[in-house]
C-alpha positions in Angstrom: -4.1 -27.5 25.9 -5.5 -24.0 26.0 -4.5 -22.3 22.6 -5.0 -18.9 21.3 -5.1 -18.5 17.5 -5.0 -15.2 15.8 -5.8 -14.5 12.1 -8.4 -17.0 11.9 -10.0 -15.0 9.1 -7.1 -16.1 6.9 -6.5 -19.3 5.0 -4.0 -20.7 7.4 -5.4 -19.4 10.6 -8.9 -20.9 9.9 -7.3 -24.3 9.2 -5.3 -24.3 12.3 -8.3 -23.3 14.6 -10.5 -25.8 13.0 -7.8 -28.7 13.5 -6.9 -27.8 17.0 -10.5 -27.7 18.2 -10.7 -31.4 17.8 -8.3 -32.0 20.8 -7.8 -28.7 22.5 -9.6 -25.7 23.9 -9.3 -22.8 21.4 -9.9 -19.1 21.5 -9.9 -17.7 18.0 -9.5 -14.1 16.9 -10.0 -12.7 13.5 -9.2 -9.1 12.7 -12.7 -8.1 13.7 -12.4 -9.6 17.1 -8.9 -8.2 17.8 -7.4 -5.4 16.0 -3.6 -6.0 15.9 -3.0 -2.3 15.2 -4.3 -1.6 18.8 -1.9 -2.5 21.5 -4.7 -1.8 24.1 -7.0 -4.5 22.4 -4.1 -7.0 22.4 -3.4 -6.5 26.1 -7.2 -6.5 27.1 -7.8 -9.7 25.2 -4.6 -11.8 26.3 -4.3 -10.6 29.9 -7.9 -11.8 30.4 -7.1 -15.4 29.2 -5.4 -18.5 30.6 -3.5 -20.2 27.8 -0.5 -22.4 27.1 0.4 -21.3 23.5 -0.5 -18.5 21.2 -0.3 -19.1 17.5 -0.2 -15.9 15.5 -1.3 -16.5 12.0 -2.3 -12.6 11.5 -0.3 -10.5 9.3 -0.3 -8.0 6.5 0.6 -10.5 3.9 0.4 -8.5 0.5 3.8 -7.3 -0.5 2.3 -4.6 -2.6 -0.2 -3.4 0.1 2.6 -3.3 2.6 4.7 -1.2 0.3 1.9 1.4 0.1 0.9 1.1 3.8 4.2 0.9 5.7 2.9 1.9 9.0 0.1 -0.6 9.1 2.6 -3.3 8.0 4.9 -2.3 10.9 2.1 -2.2 13.5 0.7 -5.7 12.4 3.8 -7.6 11.4 6.4 -6.1 13.8 4.9 -4.4 16.8 2.0 -6.7 17.5 4.0 -9.8 17.5 6.6 -8.3 19.7 3.8 -7.3 22.2 2.1 -10.6 22.1 5.5 -12.5 22.6 6.3 -10.4 25.7 2.8 -10.9 27.2 3.2 -14.8 26.6 6.7 -14.6 28.3 5.1 -12.8 31.3 2.3 -15.5 31.6 4.7 -18.5 31.1 3.2 -19.2 27.7 4.8 -20.1 24.4 4.3 -18.2 21.2 4.4 -19.6 17.6 4.9 -16.8 15.2 3.9 -17.6 11.5 6.4 -16.0 9.3 7.3 -16.1 5.5 9.9 -17.4 3.0 10.1 -13.7 1.8 12.7 -13.1 4.7 15.3 -14.9 2.5 16.8 -12.7 -0.1 16.3 -15.2 -2.9 19.6 -14.8 -4.6 20.8 -18.4 -4.7 19.0 -21.5 -6.2 18.4 -24.5 -3.9 16.5 -25.1 -0.6 16.8 -22.5 2.2 17.7 -23.7 5.6 16.7 -22.1 8.8 20.2 -21.0 9.5 20.6 -19.3 6.2 21.2 -15.5 6.3 18.1 -13.4 5.7 18.0 -10.4 3.4 14.3 -9.2 3.2 13.8 -7.1 0.2 10.6 -5.0 0.6 8.6 -3.5 3.5 6.5 -6.7 3.8 9.6 -8.8 4.2 11.4 -6.4 6.5 8.6 -6.0 8.9 8.0 -9.8 9.0 11.7 -10.3 9.7 11.8 -7.6 12.4 8.8 -9.2 14.0 10.5 -12.6 14.0 13.5 -11.3 15.7 11.3 -9.5 18.3 9.4 -12.7 19.1 12.7 -14.8 19.5 14.1 -12.1 21.6 11.2 -12.1 24.0 11.5 -15.7 25.1 13.8 -18.7 24.5 10.8 -21.1 24.1 9.1 -19.1 21.3 9.0 -20.4 17.8 9.1 -18.7 14.4 7.6 -21.0 11.7 8.2 -19.9 8.1 5.6 -20.8 5.4 4.9 -19.9 1.9 2.3 -20.2 -0.8 -0.4 -21.6 1.3 -3.4 -23.1 -0.4 -6.5 -24.5 1.3 -10.4 -24.4 1.5 -10.9 -21.3 3.5 -9.9 -18.5 1.2 -9.2 -18.7 -2.5 -5.5 -19.0 -3.3 -3.4 -19.0 -6.5 -4.5 -22.7 -7.0 -8.1 -21.8 -6.9 -7.7 -18.8 -9.0 -5.9 -20.5 -11.8 -8.6 -23.3 -11.9 -11.3 -20.7 -12.1 -9.5 -18.7 -14.9 -8.9 -21.9 -16.8 -12.6 -22.7 -16.8 -13.4 -19.3 -18.4 -10.3 -18.5 -20.5 -8.4 -20.2 -23.3 -5.2 -18.6 -22.5 -3.7 -18.6 -19.0 -0.2 -17.9 -17.8 2.0 -18.1 -14.7 5.4 -17.1 -13.6 7.9 -19.6 -14.4 11.1 -18.2 -13.1 10.3 -17.5 -9.4 10.7 -20.7 -7.1 9.3 -21.4 -3.7 7.6 -24.0 -1.5 3.9 -24.8 -1.5 2.0 -25.3 1.7 -1.4 -27.1 2.3 -3.1 -25.4 5.2 -4.5 -28.6 6.5 -1.0 -30.3 6.6 0.4 -27.2 8.2 -2.3 -27.2 11.0 -1.3 -30.9 11.9 2.3 -30.0 12.0 1.7 -27.0 14.2 -0.2 -29.0 16.7 2.9 -31.3 17.1 5.0 -28.2 17.4 2.6 -26.7 20.1 2.7 -29.8 22.1 6.6 -30.0 22.2 8.0 -27.0 24.3 11.5 -27.9 23.1 10.5 -26.8 19.6 11.9 -23.4 19.6 13.9 -21.1 17.4 13.1 -21.1 13.6 11.5 -23.9 11.5 10.5 -24.0 7.9 6.8 -25.0 7.7 5.8 -26.2 4.3 5.4 -29.3 2.0 8.5 -30.8 0.7 9.8 -30.0 -2.7 10.4 -26.9 -4.7 8.2 -25.4 -7.5 7.6 -22.3 -9.5 4.2 -20.7 -9.8 4.0 -22.2 -13.2 4.7 -25.7 -11.9 2.0 -25.3 -9.1 -0.5 -24.0 -11.6 0.0 -26.7 -14.1 -0.2 -29.4 -11.6 -3.4 -27.9 -10.4 -4.8 -27.9 -13.8 -3.7 -31.5 -14.5 -5.3 -32.6 -11.3 -8.5 -30.8 -12.1 -8.5 -32.6 -15.6 -8.1 -35.9 -13.9 -11.1 -35.1 -11.6 -13.2 -34.5 -14.8 -13.4 -30.6 -14.7 -14.0 -29.1 -18.0 -11.2 -26.6 -18.6 -11.0 -24.2 -21.5 -7.2 -23.9 -20.8 -5.3 -27.1 -19.9 -1.8 -25.9 -20.6 -0.3 -22.7 -19.0 1.9 -20.3 -20.8 5.1 -19.4 -18.9 5.9 -15.7 -18.0 9.0 -14.0 -16.5 8.9 -12.4 -13.2 10.5 -9.2 -14.6 7.7 -8.8 -17.1 5.0 -8.4 -14.4 4.8 -4.6 -14.3 1.9 -4.5 -11.9 4.1 -5.6 -9.0 5.1 -2.9 -6.8 7.2 -4.6 -4.2 10.3 -6.6 -4.9 9.9 -10.4 -5.0 12.7 -12.8 -4.0 13.5 -15.3 -6.8 14.6 -18.5 -5.0 12.9 -19.1 -1.6 12.2 -22.8 -1.5 12.6 -24.1 2.0 14.3 -27.2 3.4 12.0 -29.2 5.7 14.5 -31.3 7.4 14.1 -29.6 10.9 10.4 -29.7 10.7 10.5 -33.5 10.3 12.8 -33.8 13.1 11.0 -31.8 15.6 7.5 -33.3 14.7 8.6 -36.9 13.9 6.3 -36.5 10.7 8.1 -35.7 7.5 5.9 -33.4 5.4 4.5 -34.9 2.2 5.4 -33.6 -1.2 3.4 -30.6 -2.3 2.1 -32.6 -5.3 0.5 -35.2 -3.1 -1.0 -32.5 -0.9 -2.3 -30.5 -3.8 -4.0 -33.6 -5.3 -5.5 -34.3 -1.8 -6.8 -30.9 -1.5 -8.5 -30.8 -5.0 -10.0 -34.2 -4.5 -11.3 -33.4 -1.1 -12.6 -30.0 -1.8 -13.5 -30.1 -5.5 -14.2 -33.7 -6.1 -14.9 -35.5 -9.3 -17.4 -34.2 -11.7 
């Protein structure tokens, strides 16, 4: 297939482009190559290509940054995906739009299904949700894939940051009362290839590893795995913190956004593995034993 991947300077986009290049012809764009704030650039690039699928991994992803830069968030998260989806529809191509668990309002415990009502709380969540709706409205073969808490080798994530901190400090903490889904970028890239191959995969799908966790759970599991690999940590046990005590946050954060992956497994025929297994695989592969 001929596949365009945007946002390849990010953690997920880099992993997707790297994986797809094994079997497909890939044109990759990071923000330097195509500025999603410029409709002219988007048109110039896409109208000059022949492609079957566009996978848009680009976004303004920081909730706090989006809150302070609402126009940029709207341009990148809403207007750019809308334009790309319309151009794809004109050319007979499909679009896969990467979205976020933040579109859910997070008010109820449990696993969110794709059919659950959305209630985006801040500018980041609202602009992403508006972009999702615009993509789906542009073509009935387009797909919105909601992911969350992505970790992987291309850019440091919470997992890498908590290990680095634990190597230097004796007292480390993580939020224990906010729950979501963890996503290993390498696993998500494999799942996205399956979704790209199958034109009947349309609508909305939750794209993450199975199981729910808090930031505390994810961080403690990372430290435990690092210890098993022989890494010397000054802090081996995290201290829990409450979300409401983090005064540095500007944007609102939904509390319960863990996602159900039943539809993902049905569409791809590959049930995602638990986040714990994916985390251990990532650390063993890219950190290794000391």
